[in-house]
N, C-alpha and C positions, 0 to 999 in steps of 0.2 A: 386440220383435225376433222375427222368424220363424225357427224352428229349421229348419235344412236337414235333409234325410233323413240317415239314419245313415251311408250310404256316403260322402256328401259332407262329413260332419262330420270335422274333424281327428282324427287317430288318438288323441291323448291325451285329447280330449274324449269321443270314442266309448268309449274304454276306461274312462273315469271313469263314464260312464252305465251301461255294462254291469256294471261292478264293483258299482254300487249295487244291482243286481238280486240279486247273490249275497251281499249283506251281511245278509240277513234269515233266516238259517238257524234262529235261535232262534224267531222268530215262525212259521216253517214247522212246526217241531216242535209248538208249542202248538196251532196250527190243526188239524193232523192228529189230535192226541189228542182235541180237541173234536169233530171230525167223526166219528171212529170211535165215541166214547162216545155221541154223540147218536143215531146210527143203531143202535147196539147196544140202546139204550133203546127206540127205536121198534120194533125187531125183537122185543124182549121183550114189548111191548104187543100187537103184531099177530100175531107168529109167522110173518110173511111172509118166506120165504127170500130174496126180492129184496134185502131190507135187509142180509142177511149178505153177499150178493155186492157190494153197495155198500161195506160196511166193508172187505171183502177188496180191492176195487179201490183204496180209499184207501191200504191198507197197501202194495200193490205200487207205486203211484205215489210214495208217500212214500219208500220205500226207494231207488227209482231216482233221485229228486231229491237225496236225501242224498249218494249216491255222486257225483252230478254236482257238487254244491257242494264236496265234498272235492277232487275233481280240479281244479276251478278254483282252489281255494285253493293247491294245490301247483304250479300252472302258473307258469312264468317269464314274468311280464307284459312284461318288457322286450324279449322276443324275439317277441312276438305281432305279426302283421301285421294289416292291416285285415280281410282275409278271415278270419283266425283269430278275431278279435273278433266278426265277424258270425256265425260258426258257433256260438260259445259263446252268443250271444244267441238263436239259433234253438233250440238245445238247451234253454235255459231256458224259452223260450216254449212249447215242446212240453210240458214238464213242468207248467208253470203252467196251460196250457189244459186239460190232461188232468184236473187236480184240479178246475178250474172245471166241466168237462163232467160229471164224476161227481156234483158237487154239484147241478148243474142237473137231471140225469136223475133223481136221487133225489127232489128236490123236486117236479119235474113229475109223477113217478109217484105221489107221495103226494096231490097235488091231483087228479089224474085218477081214481085208484082209490078213495081213502078219503074218507069224509065225516066222519072223526074229526078233531075240532078239534085235539087234542094232536099227532096225527101231522102234520097240515098245518103247525101252528104251529112244531113242532120243526124240520121240514124247511126251512120258509121262513126261520126265524130263523138257522139255521146258514148257509144260502146267502147271505142278505143281509149277515150279519156278515162273511163272507169278501169279498163284493163291496165293502163299505165300505172295507175295508183294502187293496183292490187298488191304489188311488192311492198310498198310503204305501209299499207294497212294490214296485211295478212302474212308477212314473212314468218310470224311466230308459228304458223301451222302449214306444214307442207301440203296436207290434204286440202286446206282451204284455198291455197294458191292454185293447185292443180285442178280442182273441181271448178273454180270460178273461170279460169282461163278456158277450160274445156267447154263449160256450159255456155260461155259467151261466144267463143270462136266456132264451135261446131255448127250451130244454126246458120251462122254467116257463110261458112264454107258450103254448107248444103244449099242455101239459097242461091249462092253464086253459080254453083254447078247446074242447078235447075233452071237458071235463067237462060241457058243455051248461049251464053256469051263467053267465048274462049278467053277473052281478056280478063273478064271478071273472075273466071275460074282460076286463071294463072295468078291473078293478084290475091285472091282469097287463099291460095296455097301458101302464100308468104306468111300467113298467120301461124303456120306450124313452127318455123324457126322462132317466131315471136313468143310462142308458148314455151318452147324449150329455153329461150333466153330468160324469160320471166321466172321460170322454175329455178334456173341456175342462180339468178340474182337473189331470189328469196332464200335459197339454200345458203348462200354466202352470208346473208344477214343473220340467218338462224345460227350458223356456226359462230359468228362474231358475238351474237347475244349469248350463246351457250358458254363461250369462253369467259366472257365478262361476268356472267352470273356465277359461274364456278369460281372464278378468281375473287369475286366479291364475297362469295360464301367463305372461301378459304381465308381471305383477309379478315373477315368478321370473326371467324373462329380463332385466328391468331391473335386478333385484337382482344377478344374476350379472354383468351388464355393469358395474354400479357397483362391485361387489366387485373385479372384474378391474382396472378403472381405478384404484380406490383403492389396491390392492396393487401396482400397477405405477407409482405416482407416484414421482418423484425426490425429493419432499418428504415429510417425516413429517407425519401428521395425527392429532390427538386431538380428539374431540368430547366435551365435558363437559356434564353437566346442571347445574341450579341449585345442587346440593350439591357440585359439583366432582368428581363421580363419572364414571368413564370410560364413555361410551356406545358410541363407535366409536373404534377405533384401527387404523391400517393397518400393514402389514408393515414399511415403511420406518421408521416411528416406533419399532417394537420393535427393529429393527436398530441405529438410531442411539443409542438409549438403553439397549440391551442388556437389554431387558425379557423376553426369552424368547417363549413361545407367546402370541399375542395373544388367543386365544379365552378364556383363563383370566383375562384382566385386566378383562373387562366387569363393571361395577358397583363396581370398586375406586376408592377415593379416589386421585387422582393423586399426592398427597404420599406416601401409603402405598405405592403401586405403585413409585414411584421409590426409596423408602428400603428397603422390606422385600419388595417383590413377588417378586423372583427373585434368584438368586445372580449374581455378576459384574455387578451394576448399576453404573452409571457414577459414582454418588455414594455417600458413606459412610453410616453409621448415622444421621446427621443432616445435612440439606441445608446446604451452605455458606450463610452469611447472605446474600450478594449474590444467589445464585441463588434462594433462598427469597423474597427481597423482590421480585425481578423477576417471578417466577411469580405472586405475589400481586397485583402491580400489573397484570399482563396479564389475570388472571382477573376482577379487579374493575373493569376498564375504564379505569383511570387511566393505563395504558401500552398503546400499540398495537403497538409493535415493540421488541425487545430482543435484544442479542447476549450470549450466556451462554458463559463459558469453563468447561467441565466438567473439562478437563485440558489438558495441552500438546498432546495429539493429538486433541482433540475440542472444537471451538468451533461452537455452533449459533446460528443467527439465528431468533428466534421472531417471528411476527406473530399477533395475536389479533383475532377478529371476534365481536361479540356476536350471539347468536341471538335472534330476536323472541320466542320462547317462553321465553327464559331460558337461561342457560348460555353457553358460549363454545366457539369452534372455534379450536384452536391449530394453526398450520401452521409447520413449521420445516424448515430445510435445513442441511446440513453446509457451513460456510464456513471450515473449518480451513485450507484452502490459501490462501483469500483473506486470512484473518486473519494467517497466517504471512507472506504477501507484504507485507501492510500493516505488520506488525511490522518486517520487514526494511527497508522503505522508511523507516519512522519512525526506525529505528536509524541508517540512512544519513544521514538529515537531522540527527539529534541528535548523532551521534558521528563523529569524524574517522576516515576509512577507514584511515589510515596508523597512527596511534597508538592508536586505540580510545578516546581520551579525549573527553569532551563538547565540542562546539563552542560557539561564543559564545552563541547563543540558549538552548541547552539548559543551558549552565552557569549562565546567569542564572536559569532556572527552578529548577535544583537549589539555588542559593543561596537563593531565595525559600522553597523547601520546608524547607531547613535552619533558616532563621530562624523559620518558623511552627511547626516541630516542637520547637525548643528555646526554651522561654520564659525560662529562667534564664541566658541568655547575658550575661556580664559585659562581654565585649569581642569585637570582630570586626575583621578586617583583610584586605586584599587584597594579594597579591604578584604583580607582573607581571614575567616573566622573558624576556629576549631573548638568543639565542645570539650572542656576539660573533664577527664575521667568518665567519658561516655561508656566505655567498655564495662565499667562497674555498674552502670544502670542496667545494661543488658543482663549481666550476670546475677544481679540481686533482685531485679524487678521483672526480668523476662524481656524477650525481644519485642513482644507486642507493646509493652510500655515504652521501650526504647523508640519504636517506630512512631508512637503517638507523640512522644516528646519532640522528635525531629519535625513532625508536622506542625506542632505548636510553635517551635522555634522559627520555622519557615514563615508561618503566618505573621508572627510578631515582627520578623525582619522585613517583610513586605510592607507592613504598616509604618515601621520606623523609617524605612528607606524609600518612601513613596516618591515616585518620579525617577528613581534611579534604576539601573539594570541590576537585578538580583538573580543569583544562580545557586544551584546545589551541586557541588562538584562530585564528591564521593564520600560515602560513609557519613561522618558527622562534620564535614567541612562545607561552609557556605562562603559565597563571595559577592561583593558589591562593587559596581563600577559607578562612580559619582562624577558629575561634571558641574562646573560653576562658571558663571560669567563675571563674578566679582573678585576672583583671585583665589590662590591656593590656600591662604590662611583660613578663610571662612569655610572652604570645602573640608579641610582637615578637621576643623572644629566640629563640623557636622558629622563626619565619620567617627570622631571620638564620642560624640553623644549617642550615635547609633550603637557603638560597642558597649558603652556604659548602660544604656537603657535595655539592651538585649539581655544583659546579665540579670540575675535575680530569681525570684520564685516562679515556678510553673505549677499550676494546680490541674491535675488530670485524673478524672475518675476517682476522686477521693484520695489520690496520692499527691504528695507535695515534693517537688524537685527544686533543689537550690543549684542553679546552673551558673557557671562562669565560663568565659571564653578566652583562649589564647588567640591573639590576633596579630597578623602582619599587615603592614600598610606601606604603600609607596605611591609617590606622584609619578605620573606617566605623561609622555608627550603624545597628544592625540594624533599628531601628524605622522608619527611612526608607530603604527599599530602592529605590535609584535607580541601576541598573547603568550606564545611559548616562552619567550625571554622574560616577560613580566611574571609569568607563573613561577619560574625558577627563583627569581628575586623575592617574590612573595613567600615562597616556601622557606627561603633563608631567614626572612624576617620572622615568620611564624616559629621556625625552629629556635630562634633566639628567644622568643617569648616563652616557649616551653622550657628551654634550658634554664631560664631564670625563675622557674617555679610555676609558670602559667598564670592565667587570670589577668594578663596585662596586654597592652597594645604596643608593638614595637615597629618603628619605621625602618625601612631598609636603608642601610648605609653601605658605601662601597667596600669598607673593610670586611663586611659580611661576605661579600663575593670572594675576597681574598681568602677568608677563613674557609669558605666552601671549597675553593680550589685546593687549599692545603689539606682539607679533610679528604678530598678525592685522592690526593697523592698518598695520604696516610692509609687509606683503604687499599690502594694498590700495593703499598709496602707490606701491610698486614697480610694480605693474601699471599704474597711471595714468602713472607716469614713462616706462615703455616705450611705452605707447600714444601719449603726447604728445611723444616724442622728447626727454625731459629728461635722458637719460643722455649723458655726454660721454666723450671718449677722451683718455687721456694716453699718451705714448710713452716707453719707456725704451730708450736706445741700447745697442747691443752694439758694443764697440770691438775693434779688433785688439789683441792683447796689449800692444803698445807704445804704444797710445793714439793712433796716428797718424791713424786714420780710423774713421769710423762705417760699419759694414757692414750693419747691420740695426737696426730698432727694433721692440720688442714693444709692440703695442697693448693698453692696459689700460683696462678700463671704469671710469668714475668716476660717482658719484651724489652730487649736492649736494641734500640734502633741504631743502625750503623753510623748515622750522622746526628741524630737528635738525642741520643743517649737513652736513658730509661724512660719508657712510656708507662704511666700508671695504669693499673687494671681498670680503674673507673673511667678511663679514656678508651682503651682499645677493646674492652669486653663489650660495652654498648655499641661500639663501632662494628664489631663482629656480628652482633645480633641484628643490627640494621642491614648488614650485608647478607645475612642469612647463612653465615659460616660459623656461628657460635658452636654448633654441634661438633665441628671439626676440632675446635679448641678443646672441647670436653673430651673427645676421644683421645687426643694427644695427652691430656693431663691424666686421665684414668690409666692409660697404659704406662706412663712414666711413674706415676705414684705407686702403682701396684708393684712394679719392679723394685722401686726404692724401698717400700715397706717390707718386701720379702727378706731384706737383709737386716731388719730390725728384730728386736726381741719379740717373742710370741705374744706378749701382753700389750704390745703397742699397735694401735690401729692407725689407718690413714683415712682422711675424709676429703671428698672431692665434691665441688659444687656442680649441679646440673643446671643448664640453661632452659629457658622456656621452649626452645626448639627441640631439646632432648625429650620433652614430655608430649610432643605432638604425635610421634610414631614410636613403634616398639623396636626401632633399630638399636637403641641404647642397650637393650637386653643382650643382643648378640655381642655388642662391643664389650660389655662387662664380662660376659662369659669368656671371650677370647683373651681379654687382659688377665683375668684370673688364671686361665689355663696356661698362658705363656709364662707368667711370673711365678706360678705355684703358690700364690697367696691364698690363704683361706678366706672364704666369702665373709666369715664373721668378723674379719679384721678390716673390711672395707665399709666405710660409712659414705653415704650419698646425701648431700645437703640440697634442699630445695627452698626457694623463697616463695612467700605467699603470692607475690605478683606473677610468678611463673605459673601459678595454678589457675589464674582467672580465666584464661582463654578457653581451655578445654578441660574442665574439671573432671568430667567422667573418664576421658582418655587418660589423663594424668593419674587418676586413682588406680585404674587398671594396671598401668605400667608400674606404679609404686608397689602394688600388691604382688606383682610378679617378681620384682626385685627382692622384696622382703621374703618371699617364699624361697628364694635362693639362699637365704641366710644373711642377707645384707642389712645393715642398720640404716634406717631412714631418719633424717633429722630435718626439722624446720628451721631454716636460717633466718636471721633478722626478725625474729618473732616479735610481734607487737606493732610493726610498722605498716602492716597491710590493712585491708578494709574489713576483713571478717575473720580475724585471728581465732577467736574462741570457737567459731563454728568449725574451723579446720581441725582443731584439736580432737574433736569427736568423730569427724567424718573421714579423716585420712589415716592410712596405716603408718603412723609415726611412732618412733621410739624415743626421740630426743627433741627437745626444744632448745634453740640457741637464742637467748634473750639479747635483743639488740643493745648496743652500747649507749643508745639514747636514754635508756632507763637507769644507767649506772652513773651517768655524767655528774649529776648533782645530788646524789644520795647522801653525801656527807654534810651538805648544808641545807637540804630540804627534806624534812621528815615525811612530807606527803609523797615525794618520789620514792622514798624507801618503803612506805606502806604499799604503794602501787607495785613495786617490785616483789614484795612479800606476797601480795595477793596473787600475782601471776605464778609465783613459785608454788604456793599452796594449791592452786587450782591444777597445775601441771602434775604435781605429785599425787593428787587425788585420782588422776587419770593414769598413774603408773608410768609417767614419763620422766626420763632423766633430764637434768638441767645443766646447760653450759651457759655461762655468762661471758659475753664478749666485751672487749674494750676496757678491761680493768687495767688502769694505768698507774694508780698510786697505791701505796701501802695502806693509806687510810681507807680507801674504797675496799681493798682486800680484807682488812680487819673487820669492817662493818658487815661485809658479806659473810665472812666466817662466823662472826658473832651471832648472826641471825640464821646461820645454816641455810643460805639461799642457793648454794651451788653444789653440783656434783663435780664439775670441772670448771677451771678458770682458764680463759684465753685472753691474753693481753700483754702489753709491754711490761707490766709489773713483773712478769716472769721471763718473757722472751719475745724478741722481734722475730719476724720470719727469717728462716735460715735455709742454707743450701742442704741438700741431702747429706753431704759429707759432714757438715757442721752438726746436723741433727744426730748423726751417728756418734760423733764425739761427745755431744751433750748427753746422750743416753748413757754413754760409757762413764762420763764424769758423775752423773746422777747415781749410777749403780755403785761406783766406788765409794761415794760418800756414805753409802749404807743406809740411806733413808728408806726404811721399809714402808710399806703401806699396802693396803688391800688393792689388788688389781681392779682396774675399772672395767666393768662389763656393761655395755649399753643395753 
């Protein structure tokens, strides 16, 4: 590398070179002492006053150079310009060249004047010793080296030539290659210094940039050696781990730094076991990434990279916000947002944990609870009240089942997993008490709710944790409780499983029967109260199973509703009934029951239109019956569908009137034409005057609303006579007149009635 001239050299390099000139003040002092003493001895031997002048010149030059060195030492190097540095170099060169010139003059004088060997040897030795050290002291300035060697050697060469001694002249000429060699050596040193200064400057720049980048990282970084001692740590790492000043941590063992390094560290006197294990695994390479929870407010994610020369680099970031969000999401997945209780999947996980933690479980059981009539709460009090009731139930259940695993499955279903070390009997008794105490009054915002629960219960084997299988059996036990009227607790029995299998088979058979048109229709007539004429016939679905025989409607209709295919049954009955009624006299109508599924969508509108169109039956001769329970789910939707049907000319009847929750309110809010009073109001009217008065009250209210009245379930002549006496009915439907008949039998019955000639006013709904 060729060194540029001093002016072109970068300032920091030039300053470094010039500073090297002023670093040899101690050698300057030693050299001056030697010079003065040497010429003092020569003066003593020769008595020549010239040598005193040489010694005096050394003293003057030495004093001025010492002052120059001190001034440079006190100068503020950071404020020096390139020109200032150049001036300091020139001042140094002048002083150094002056010293060399005095040496050269003294030596040249000795060679020229004296033939004394000691005088010559002393002068030459002092001069050459100084010249040999020129490179070591002055390599930083090419001008200083060249001027000193020239100022010293030139007088010597001149003195040798003036002495008229050819040998001295030849020997002095050898100083020329010495001068050239000295200059070359100094140049090499300057180049070496230049390269190192530039490299040092570049390294410092890179180090500063690295340090800036390192300490402005959003991630923490710790570089460890093979002994897990800290070599590099950035500011972010110290902030995240609360380790204080980073410069004091270099060389500390990471474990020691975390535990004892500074006050306010994020971990205690001993690292928590999980964090300690994770750090160990990261540092030994068995783990490349880990999430560590230091506290609720600090969660860090670490990644580790092995270094080729040994040791590891740990990079970590604050993921507290992300971890918090993940915890919230996980909580939302695991726990019901309304009650705060575990949902189905997490409940199963908690049950598995409980079983694994308690090895001495003697008995275990599950209790499934379902709120009776909860849908009615939503419909009458509103969904907000229903939600509050569920929250209150969940809170009471947690208090009653303290220590057990409690969950909220779906809707209004709750579940409890209980364990016992004393045996199954005491556990069952505890679950019975929970069920009994959970029932009762709930006071919420001034509203009182009387709540009962249908419950299914079963003992389980903790060693065989099969939540899915348990759930099926619990559902069967719960279904049994509901089928018995609700409000009770039923234990699972194996015969329930058999009934469930049988029910599944029956469902498959029912689906096949509907698809293959295997259902038939029977018709029960509705007579005028005096029995003189049939005004309408109710179409009733019938199913003759190929192996089981006749399946009652109260079995297969609810089954179809559970399967979601009740609407298919309705469509079949509507179409069949319309075709059958088209063959009857014009004054005879047909009535068909709608299911709850028919009132959820407006599909039934097109079904009715198509059936009327295909059969040619007048819309006024079609009656559609709805039950109050079918209206509870979607009252607004049901009302709009019924209004559309009524606009088509179809008669709307409320079936089983009086058995629902809000019968009177429906009379005013629904587009109804007929009420069919349930058989339960007729059963005891001959022996209970209060029942008769209740029946009369319903009839009077209905007539005030211009509704026609059909009384169902009239089975005896006594009941019929009493109803006619009090004029309670417009139509009578019951075994007192006729059982359900086939379409052909109805046609024959109509013909027989006509032939008997019993006249009567035609019934118009």
